[in-house]
VOKOL-569777 format. One line per field, with one value per residue (C-alpha): x, y, z. Coordinates in Angstrom, 2 decimals. Layout:
xx: (X / ...)
yy: (Y / ...)
zz: (Z / ...)
***
This chain:
xx: (0.01 / 1.32 / 0.55 / 1.10 / 0.75 / -2.77 / -3.43 / -6.14 / -9.31 / -8.11 / -4.96 / -7.29 / -9.65 / -6.95 / -5.39 / -8.75 / -9.00 / -5.51 / -5.96 / -9.23 / -7.82 / -4.62 / -6.82 / -8.79 / -5.88 / -4.19 / -7.67 / -7.20 / -10.13 / -10.07 / -9.21 / -6.36 / -5.02 / -5.36 / -3.57 / -0.84 / -0.38 / -0.75 / -4.19 / -7.58 / -9.65 / -12.60 / -9.83 / -8.64 / -12.46 / -12.53 / -9.26 / -10.15 / -13.37 / -11.46 / -12.32 / -8.95 / -7.69 / -3.91 / -0.95 / -1.19 / 0.89 / -2.01 / -2.46 / 1.10 / 1.23 / -1.87 / -0.37 / 3.07 / 1.27 / -0.43 / 2.62 / 0.89 / 2.67 / 0.81 / 1.10 / 1.10 / 3.85 / 6.29 / 9.23 / 10.46 / 8.65 / 7.50 / 9.81 / 8.74 / 7.48 / 9.39 / 7.87 / 7.58 / 5.39 / 2.79 / 2.46 / 2.75 / -0.84 / 0.09 / 2.65 / 0.39 / -2.22 / 0.32 / 2.04 / -1.32 / -2.10 / 1.52 / 0.99 / -2.30 / -0.80 / 2.78 / 3.09 / 6.13 / 8.90 / 11.79 / 10.96 / 7.46 / 8.90 / 11.04 / 8.09 / 6.09 / 8.90 / 9.06 / 5.34 / 5.52 / 8.74 / 6.95 / 3.59 / 6.00 / 7.78 / 11.55 / 11.60 / 13.66 / 12.20 / 11.77 / 14.35 / 14.05 / 15.61 / 12.36 / 10.19 / 12.82 / 14.27 / 10.64 / 11.22 / 7.63 / 8.48 / 11.56 / 10.04 / 7.38 / 9.71 / 11.76 / 8.86 / 6.53 / 8.26 / 5.82 / 5.32 / 5.05 / 2.60 / 3.53 / 0.95 / 1.66 / 0.64 / 3.93 / 5.02 / 8.50 / 10.11 / 11.46 / 11.97 / 12.69 / 9.76 / 11.25 / 14.44 / 13.01 / 11.26 / 14.72 / 16.38 / 13.55 / 14.00 / 17.86 / 17.11 / 14.86 / 17.23 / 20.17 / 17.74 / 16.69 / 20.47 / 19.34 / 21.65 / 21.16 / 18.85 / 16.56 / 16.52 / 15.34 / 12.58 / 11.25 / 11.44 / 9.08 / 6.68 / 6.63 / 6.31 / 3.65 / 1.43 / 2.49 / 1.35 / -1.88 / -2.95 / -0.73 / 0.07 / -3.59 / -3.56 / -5.21 / -3.60 / -0.01 / 1.81 / 2.35 / 5.00 / 5.30 / 4.26 / 4.33 / 7.82 / 9.24 / 7.06 / 7.98 / 11.62 / 10.92 / 8.50 / 10.71 / 13.94 / 12.28 / 12.95 / 16.05 / 18.07 / 17.80 / 14.76 / 12.50 / 12.64 / 12.32 / 9.19 / 8.04 / 8.64 / 6.96 / 3.82 / 3.60 / 4.14 / 2.03 / -0.52 / -1.48 / -4.96 / -5.79 / -9.09 / -8.66 / -11.32 / -12.48 / -12.82 / -15.03 / -17.08 / -17.43 / -19.06 / -21.29 / -22.60 / -23.29 / -25.49 / -28.83 / -28.90 / -27.96 / -29.52 / -32.36 / -33.69 / -34.32 / -36.06 / -38.40 / -38.86 / -39.87 / -42.35 / -44.10 / -44.47 / -46.01 / -48.23 / -49.58 / -49.87 / -47.37 / -44.10 / -40.88 / -38.77 / -40.90 / -38.64 / -39.18 / -43.07 / -42.69 / -40.68 / -43.13 / -45.65 / -46.95 / -46.60 / -42.88 / -42.43 / -44.17 / -42.05 / -39.05 / -39.90 / -40.77 / -37.32 / -35.07 / -31.29 / -29.23 / -25.61 / -24.15 / -20.89 / -18.90 / -17.65 / -21.19 / -20.29 / -24.10 / -23.13 / -21.37 / -24.69 / -26.79 / -24.96 / -24.61 / -28.52 / -29.59 / -32.50 / -33.76 / -33.02 / -34.24 / -31.68 / -34.36 / -34.78 / -30.70 / -29.05 / -25.33 / -26.28 / -28.90 / -29.14 / -31.61 / -32.97 / -36.71 / -36.67 / -35.09 / -37.19 / -40.07 / -38.74 / -38.11 / -41.73 / -43.13 / -41.07 / -42.32 / -45.82 / -45.27 / -43.50 / -46.11 / -48.50 / -47.01 / -46.35 / -50.29 / -51.68 / -53.78 / -52.66 / -50.99 / -52.81 / -51.07 / -50.31 / -48.95 / -46.45 / -44.26 / -41.22 / -41.80 / -38.15 / -35.03 / -31.61 / -28.61 / -25.28 / -21.66 / -18.47 / -16.88 / -16.85 / -14.39 / -15.91 / -19.39 / -19.44 / -19.98 / -23.39 / -24.95 / -23.96 / -25.25 / -24.87 / -24.72 / -28.00 / -30.29 / -30.73 / -28.86 / -26.15 / -24.53 / -25.61 / -28.30 / -29.73 / -29.77 / -31.72 / -34.10 / -34.56 / -35.33 / -37.30 / -39.62 / -40.02 / -42.82 / -41.61 / -38.51 / -37.96 / -40.39 / -42.92 / -41.61 / -42.22 / -45.16 / -46.69 / -46.15 / -44.70 / -41.31 / -38.17 / -34.80 / -32.24 / -28.58 / -25.91 / -22.07 / -19.96 / -16.72 / -17.18 / -14.99 / -16.58 / -16.20 / -18.55 / -20.90 / -21.10 / -21.69 / -24.29 / -26.20 / -26.24 / -27.54 / -29.60 / -32.53 / -32.94 / -33.25 / -37.06 / -38.57 / -42.30 / -42.80 / -41.59 / -38.24 / -34.29 / -32.38 / -28.40 / -26.60 / -22.87 / -21.54 / -17.95 / -16.96 / -13.45 / -13.67 / -12.44 / -8.52 / -8.05 / -7.24 / -3.65 / -3.37 / -1.18 / 0.62 / 0.56 / 1.49 / 3.87 / 6.74 / 4.74 / 2.76 / 5.72 / 6.57 / 3.13 / 3.48 / 6.71 / 6.14 / 8.79 / 6.59 / 3.56 / 2.70 / 0.38 / -1.21 / -3.00 / -5.05 / -7.79 / -11.13 / -12.74 / -10.42 / -12.47 / -15.60 / -13.40 / -12.30 / -8.86 / -5.67 / -5.38 / -2.05 / -3.63 / -6.36 / -9.58 / -11.55 / -8.45 / -9.65 / -5.83 / -6.64 / -3.97 / -6.35 / -6.03 / -8.86 / -7.75 / -8.95 / -8.08 / -6.55 / -9.43 / -8.17 / -9.34 / -5.99 / -2.82 / -1.19 / 1.78 / -0.16 / -1.81 / 0.16 / -0.61 / 1.91 / 1.90 / 3.10 / 6.67 / 6.12 / 5.85 / 2.80 / 3.24 / -0.18 / -0.87 / -4.29 / -6.21 / -8.55 / -11.82 / -11.16 / -8.41 / -6.92 / -6.69 / -3.08)
yy: (-0.03 / 3.58 / 6.50 / 10.12 / 13.44 / 14.73 / 18.20 / 20.28 / 21.30 / 24.76 / 23.71 / 21.48 / 24.44 / 26.84 / 24.40 / 23.96 / 27.68 / 28.02 / 24.90 / 26.27 / 29.81 / 28.31 / 26.13 / 28.93 / 31.06 / 28.21 / 27.51 / 23.67 / 21.40 / 18.37 / 16.12 / 18.58 / 18.86 / 14.95 / 14.35 / 16.43 / 15.16 / 11.45 / 11.39 / 10.15 / 13.19 / 12.00 / 11.77 / 15.13 / 16.26 / 14.98 / 16.24 / 20.00 / 19.91 / 18.92 / 15.17 / 13.94 / 12.84 / 12.92 / 14.58 / 11.69 / 11.19 / 12.37 / 15.65 / 16.33 / 15.66 / 18.13 / 20.80 / 20.56 / 21.05 / 24.12 / 25.42 / 25.51 / 24.49 / 22.03 / 24.79 / 28.31 / 28.56 / 25.91 / 27.59 / 24.67 / 24.05 / 21.01 / 19.30 / 19.60 / 16.74 / 15.48 / 16.35 / 13.08 / 11.89 / 14.78 / 14.01 / 10.45 / 9.42 / 5.47 / 5.88 / 7.77 / 5.09 / 2.16 / 4.49 / 4.75 / 1.22 / 0.47 / 3.11 / 1.50 / -1.66 / -0.58 / -0.22 / 2.36 / 0.09 / -1.04 / -4.56 / -3.81 / -2.06 / -5.34 / -7.66 / -5.37 / -5.65 / -9.17 / -9.51 / -7.30 / -8.94 / -12.48 / -10.92 / -9.40 / -13.18 / -12.62 / -8.81 / -7.42 / -6.55 / -3.19 / -1.36 / -0.69 / 2.68 / 3.53 / 3.97 / 5.57 / 8.24 / 9.50 / 12.98 / 13.21 / 9.83 / 11.12 / 14.25 / 12.34 / 10.18 / 12.74 / 14.79 / 12.22 / 8.94 / 5.91 / 4.07 / 0.32 / -1.66 / -5.23 / -7.52 / -6.85 / -3.41 / -1.91 / 0.92 / 0.68 / 3.36 / 2.19 / -1.35 / -3.70 / -5.88 / -6.21 / -7.01 / -9.87 / -10.88 / -10.98 / -12.87 / -15.56 / -15.69 / -16.03 / -19.16 / -20.61 / -20.30 / -21.96 / -24.76 / -25.27 / -25.49 / -22.98 / -21.49 / -18.01 / -18.81 / -20.64 / -18.60 / -15.61 / -17.69 / -19.24 / -16.13 / -14.15 / -16.97 / -17.23 / -13.56 / -13.12 / -15.91 / -14.91 / -11.04 / -12.42 / -14.98 / -16.82 / -14.10 / -13.52 / -16.86 / -15.84 / -18.46 / -17.48 / -16.44 / -12.60 / -11.35 / -14.72 / -14.61 / -17.48 / -17.24 / -17.45 / -20.36 / -22.05 / -21.93 / -23.44 / -25.91 / -27.43 / -27.32 / -30.19 / -32.57 / -34.21 / -32.32 / -33.23 / -35.15 / -35.05 / -31.34 / -30.83 / -32.91 / -30.97 / -27.85 / -29.00 / -30.25 / -26.42 / -25.34 / -27.43 / -29.05 / -26.83 / -25.39 / -21.99 / -20.47 / -16.82 / -14.70 / -13.13 / -16.16 / -17.61 / -14.31 / -14.47 / -17.96 / -16.79 / -13.77 / -16.77 / -18.27 / -16.51 / -15.78 / -19.41 / -21.55 / -19.66 / -17.30 / -20.13 / -22.40 / -19.23 / -18.37 / -22.03 / -22.16 / -19.16 / -19.95 / -23.30 / -21.60 / -19.11 / -21.39 / -19.33 / -20.70 / -20.11 / -18.55 / -15.48 / -14.33 / -10.21 / -10.56 / -13.53 / -11.40 / -8.49 / -10.67 / -10.14 / -14.22 / -13.96 / -11.39 / -13.21 / -16.48 / -14.49 / -12.93 / -16.41 / -17.74 / -18.06 / -18.24 / -19.87 / -20.50 / -24.02 / -22.64 / -19.36 / -20.01 / -19.31 / -15.92 / -14.89 / -11.29 / -11.22 / -13.03 / -10.73 / -7.41 / -9.11 / -9.36 / -6.08 / -5.53 / -9.17 / -10.14 / -8.57 / -8.61 / -10.16 / -13.32 / -14.04 / -15.43 / -16.74 / -19.90 / -22.75 / -22.68 / -19.94 / -18.58 / -18.55 / -15.01 / -14.41 / -16.83 / -14.89 / -11.86 / -13.00 / -14.47 / -11.27 / -9.23 / -11.77 / -11.00 / -7.21 / -7.24 / -9.84 / -7.30 / -4.63 / -6.90 / -8.27 / -5.12 / -6.75 / -8.78 / -11.86 / -14.90 / -17.09 / -19.65 / -17.11 / -15.83 / -18.71 / -19.67 / -22.19 / -21.91 / -22.51 / -22.26 / -23.66 / -22.14 / -23.35 / -22.70 / -26.50 / -30.01 / -32.57 / -35.80 / -34.93 / -36.75 / -33.59 / -32.95 / -36.50 / -39.70 / -42.65 / -42.48 / -46.14 / -46.35 / -46.72 / -42.97 / -40.03 / -37.29 / -34.42 / -30.61 / -31.37 / -34.06 / -31.92 / -28.95 / -31.43 / -32.66 / -29.14 / -28.17 / -31.07 / -30.55 / -28.31 / -24.98 / -22.87 / -23.04 / -25.64 / -23.56 / -20.78 / -22.84 / -24.05 / -27.61 / -28.55 / -27.75 / -26.53 / -26.76 / -27.27 / -26.11 / -26.90 / -24.82 / -25.30 / -22.97 / -25.68 / -29.30 / -32.27 / -35.23 / -37.52 / -35.38 / -35.08 / -38.80 / -39.12 / -36.49 / -37.54 / -41.22 / -40.65 / -37.82 / -39.34 / -41.53 / -38.78 / -38.14 / -34.54 / -34.86 / -31.36 / -31.17 / -31.94 / -31.25 / -30.23 / -30.34 / -27.96 / -27.09 / -23.79 / -25.07 / -28.94 / -29.66 / -32.30 / -35.88 / -34.93 / -32.71 / -35.66 / -36.79 / -39.74 / -42.70 / -42.62 / -38.89 / -37.58 / -40.69 / -38.15 / -36.00 / -39.14 / -40.79 / -37.64 / -37.73 / -41.61 / -41.24 / -41.41 / -38.82 / -36.15 / -36.99 / -36.19 / -39.09 / -36.34 / -35.30 / -38.32 / -37.85 / -39.26 / -37.39 / -39.23 / -42.21 / -40.41 / -40.53 / -43.90 / -43.23 / -41.65 / -37.95 / -38.50 / -38.58 / -35.84 / -36.73 / -39.57 / -40.04 / -37.35 / -36.80 / -33.04 / -30.25 / -27.58 / -24.48 / -21.81 / -18.39 / -18.51 / -22.11 / -24.94 / -27.95 / -31.16 / -33.06 / -31.85 / -33.60 / -33.34 / -31.99 / -28.82 / -27.93 / -29.55 / -27.30 / -25.10 / -27.04 / -30.25 / -31.68 / -31.45 / -27.85 / -27.05 / -24.93 / -23.51 / -24.25 / -24.77 / -23.97 / -26.86 / -26.40 / -28.98 / -27.69 / -29.94 / -28.56 / -28.15)
zz: (-0.13 / -0.70 / 1.00 / 0.15 / 1.71 / 1.80 / 1.07 / 3.48 / 2.36 / 2.13 / -0.01 / -2.34 / -3.02 / -3.64 / -6.10 / -7.86 / -8.45 / -9.78 / -12.12 / -13.48 / -13.91 / -15.61 / -17.84 / -19.07 / -19.68 / -21.73 / -23.63 / -22.73 / -22.76 / -20.37 / -23.15 / -24.52 / -20.87 / -20.59 / -23.63 / -22.41 / -19.13 / -20.00 / -17.96 / -18.75 / -19.77 / -17.02 / -14.28 / -15.36 / -14.89 / -11.33 / -10.33 / -11.55 / -9.57 / -6.52 / -6.41 / -5.11 / -1.74 / -2.32 / -4.65 / -6.79 / -9.82 / -12.19 / -9.89 / -10.31 / -14.16 / -14.56 / -12.51 / -14.44 / -17.70 / -16.51 / -14.83 / -11.37 / -8.15 / -5.89 / -2.85 / -3.56 / -1.33 / -2.61 / -3.85 / -6.02 / -9.32 / -10.75 / -13.14 / -16.74 / -18.55 / -21.70 / -24.75 / -25.93 / -23.27 / -24.13 / -27.83 / -27.97 / -26.97 / -27.62 / -24.97 / -22.54 / -22.85 / -22.16 / -19.40 / -17.66 / -17.39 / -16.30 / -13.61 / -12.29 / -11.80 / -10.33 / -6.53 / -7.24 / -5.86 / -7.96 / -7.16 / -8.52 / -11.74 / -12.41 / -11.80 / -14.33 / -16.67 / -16.57 / -17.28 / -20.31 / -21.47 / -21.41 / -23.09 / -26.06 / -26.68 / -27.38 / -27.27 / -24.30 / -21.37 / -20.18 / -18.49 / -14.60 / -15.56 / -17.83 / -14.30 / -12.43 / -14.75 / -14.83 / -13.49 / -11.89 / -10.22 / -9.06 / -7.52 / -5.85 / -4.15 / -3.12 / -1.64 / -0.67 / 0.12 / 0.22 / 3.37 / 2.79 / 4.75 / 5.96 / 6.75 / 10.29 / 9.97 / 10.70 / 8.32 / 6.73 / 4.34 / 1.02 / -0.37 / 2.19 / 1.28 / -2.02 / -0.61 / 1.95 / -1.93 / -3.60 / -1.02 / -1.41 / -5.11 / -4.57 / -2.22 / -4.48 / -7.39 / -4.95 / -4.18 / -7.51 / -8.88 / -11.66 / -14.58 / -15.13 / -18.07 / -16.12 / -13.26 / -15.66 / -17.25 / -14.20 / -12.30 / -14.81 / -14.61 / -10.49 / -10.05 / -12.68 / -10.80 / -7.41 / -8.03 / -10.20 / -7.56 / -5.23 / -2.88 / -1.98 / -0.04 / 3.07 / 5.49 / 4.98 / 8.16 / 8.35 / 6.37 / 3.96 / 0.47 / -2.30 / -3.54 / 0.00 / 0.83 / -2.31 / -1.34 / 1.92 / 1.02 / -2.08 / 0.51 / 2.22 / -0.65 / -1.59 / -4.27 / -7.62 / -9.31 / -6.37 / -6.09 / -9.99 / -9.48 / -7.14 / -8.72 / -12.14 / -10.10 / -9.22 / -12.37 / -14.54 / -12.24 / -9.43 / -9.68 / -7.39 / -7.55 / -6.59 / -4.54 / -7.81 / -9.68 / -6.94 / -6.68 / -10.43 / -9.92 / -7.31 / -9.49 / -12.00 / -9.43 / -9.58 / -13.54 / -14.48 / -12.12 / -9.97 / -12.40 / -15.07 / -12.28 / -11.45 / -15.00 / -15.76 / -12.86 / -13.69 / -17.36 / -16.34 / -14.07 / -16.39 / -19.29 / -21.71 / -23.21 / -20.86 / -23.96 / -23.29 / -20.37 / -20.83 / -20.31 / -17.77 / -15.32 / -15.47 / -14.35 / -10.43 / -10.43 / -11.16 / -8.86 / -6.23 / -6.67 / -6.53 / -3.42 / -1.66 / -2.35 / 0.70 / 0.34 / 3.01 / 3.36 / 4.14 / 5.62 / 5.91 / 2.21 / 0.77 / 0.36 / 0.64 / 1.25 / -2.27 / -3.59 / -2.19 / -3.53 / -7.23 / -7.37 / -5.69 / -7.79 / -7.20 / -3.74 / -0.34 / 2.24 / 4.22 / 1.95 / 2.06 / 5.35 / 5.82 / 7.61 / 7.55 / 11.30 / 11.72 / 15.17 / 16.13 / 16.09 / 12.87 / 11.32 / 12.54 / 11.25 / 7.62 / 7.42 / 8.76 / 6.15 / 3.36 / 3.88 / 4.21 / 0.63 / -1.09 / -0.04 / -1.96 / -4.89 / -5.25 / -3.84 / -1.12 / 1.99 / 1.27 / 2.83 / 5.53 / 3.05 / 0.49 / 2.97 / 3.28 / 1.18 / -1.84 / -2.64 / -0.52 / -2.35 / -0.24 / -1.38 / -0.59 / -2.07 / -2.37 / -1.95 / -2.88 / -1.82 / -1.10 / 2.30 / 4.33 / 2.75 / 2.62 / 3.60 / 5.52 / 9.56 / 10.06 / 11.38 / 8.68 / 8.40 / 6.94 / 8.03 / 6.49 / 5.68 / 3.25 / 5.49 / 8.47 / 6.82 / 5.23 / 8.51 / 9.71 / 7.08 / 7.69 / 11.15 / 12.98 / 14.10 / 13.06 / 9.34 / 9.09 / 9.64 / 7.18 / 4.05 / 2.53 / 3.05 / -0.31 / -3.60 / -1.87 / -3.84 / -2.35 / -4.63 / -3.59 / -5.71 / -5.27 / -6.98 / -7.33 / -6.99 / -8.09 / -9.88 / -7.02 / -5.03 / -7.91 / -8.40 / -4.52 / -4.02 / -7.07 / -6.25 / -2.54 / -3.20 / -4.60 / -1.45 / 0.62 / 1.32 / 1.54 / 2.10 / 1.15 / -2.12 / -4.46 / -4.14 / -7.04 / -7.01 / -9.38 / -9.93 / -11.38 / -12.17 / -12.44 / -12.10 / -14.33 / -14.85 / -15.41 / -12.52 / -9.70 / -9.90 / -12.23 / -11.43 / -14.86 / -15.63 / -12.30 / -11.18 / -10.17 / -7.77 / -6.46 / -5.19 / -3.13 / -1.74 / -0.89 / 0.89 / 4.61 / 5.18 / 3.90 / 5.94 / 9.63 / 11.17 / 13.04 / 10.12 / 10.50 / 12.91 / 13.86 / 10.98 / 8.60 / 9.41 / 7.46 / 4.26 / 4.57 / 3.56 / 5.07 / 4.37 / 2.66 / -0.65 / 0.22 / 2.26 / 1.08 / -1.50 / -3.67 / -4.98 / -5.93 / -6.69 / -5.56 / -3.64 / -3.05 / -1.87 / 1.73 / 2.52 / 0.88 / 1.21 / 2.86 / -0.32 / -2.03 / -1.46 / 2.07 / 0.73 / -0.36 / 2.76 / 5.50 / 8.84 / 10.31 / 13.64 / 11.84 / 11.26 / 7.33 / 5.28 / 3.34 / 0.20 / 1.12 / 4.96 / 6.01 / 8.76 / 9.92 / 11.20 / 13.68 / 15.66 / 18.41 / 21.94 / 23.17)
***
């Protein structure tokens, strides 16, 4: 994070007055000023209206073109912009894109240069001096030195974090025994993916990032073939789902699963063809069914907050809840709000039967085996998340009284699921009785049959996974019995190479997620829901 000096309200007002006067004096439109300064015209307009919080690079560039100091009392003038920067529109566009992605550290500049070089094929990478020789950059670094915030919240001047990353990269090159050419090629790849995805992993210990974690992780293996096998696994088989990617799957849930079901049911009730979507969604019947939809999260990974914000015109806050274990008071409030809103939709008071939910949408982020959702309890019955909520919906009181007595649809939506889990759930779900209606199961993104590690294709990494030196017996606890296999190859033997940005699932191979209190180092250490008491 970069923090620069903020102007006072008086200083900002004074600067806006001087900028507007200078722009009028020079006869420059926002577009012309933006072209000369290398700043987008819309941003120029906002800055000239005083809509900025700090003396940012864009503010400095605009003032430079206008010949104005940031503060009227400043003795030192701003450096002149190179003429080429003012006239080369293509370079200005590229420069704006680079600056928006740069953290203004030398290491950050080098990382971006490597990324651009990788995109450009064999063309030489951008020189670090391309950025550091910029007079605007030098002026800002002299007057407003950035403060780098560490993950622990401590502020440091300059690029000490970059130095630490450089040390981790040097350690990695030494561990892998790379030549200079290999180091250059692999560094570009690793830095690109570290900044794009891997560094956002939420369970890294304070101060640690991906490249450092990778160096330590590789160091535990025997030099030579074993380390190369482990690195090749990361390079070619690791599957990392970022927060943005998971949020995108959340955003797809309503338009691709829930809405089509509501449209189909409404069309059937009205006796019209379901392809008449625009006409159907305007109907009172559709709006009624939409409001009679209750959305519940099956875990904290359900991201119900993001689901609600992604569909503000469709879903009310009162019909989305983050958990399926709902208190009596909360349930009563949701039913009361449902009746009030239906009254507005129908133009009359809703009946007691109408003021009950007819659709229950259950959301969760991931399953690898499916056993946590539904499985036999060994006593002739069922257990798991789905079984528990179905039993709750069939029981008088609480959610059981909040839903209709018949014609209810339970819609289970998982954002990501392995084929093993899909097969398991689809096999057992028809045997789970729901006397008030039906149960449907949907997956937004299926990992596919090629995702799990294969005995032939992934022989090298599987030999390390199966090596007892790289497995801590403490990882196998009473919960492993549910999966009927050791967690060495992942819970329930899933063999996944998967990492989620917020936590690594235990369905992935143990070498990926070994917890920090165990003797084996995990590349993306997992924080378990079932913590042992010390």
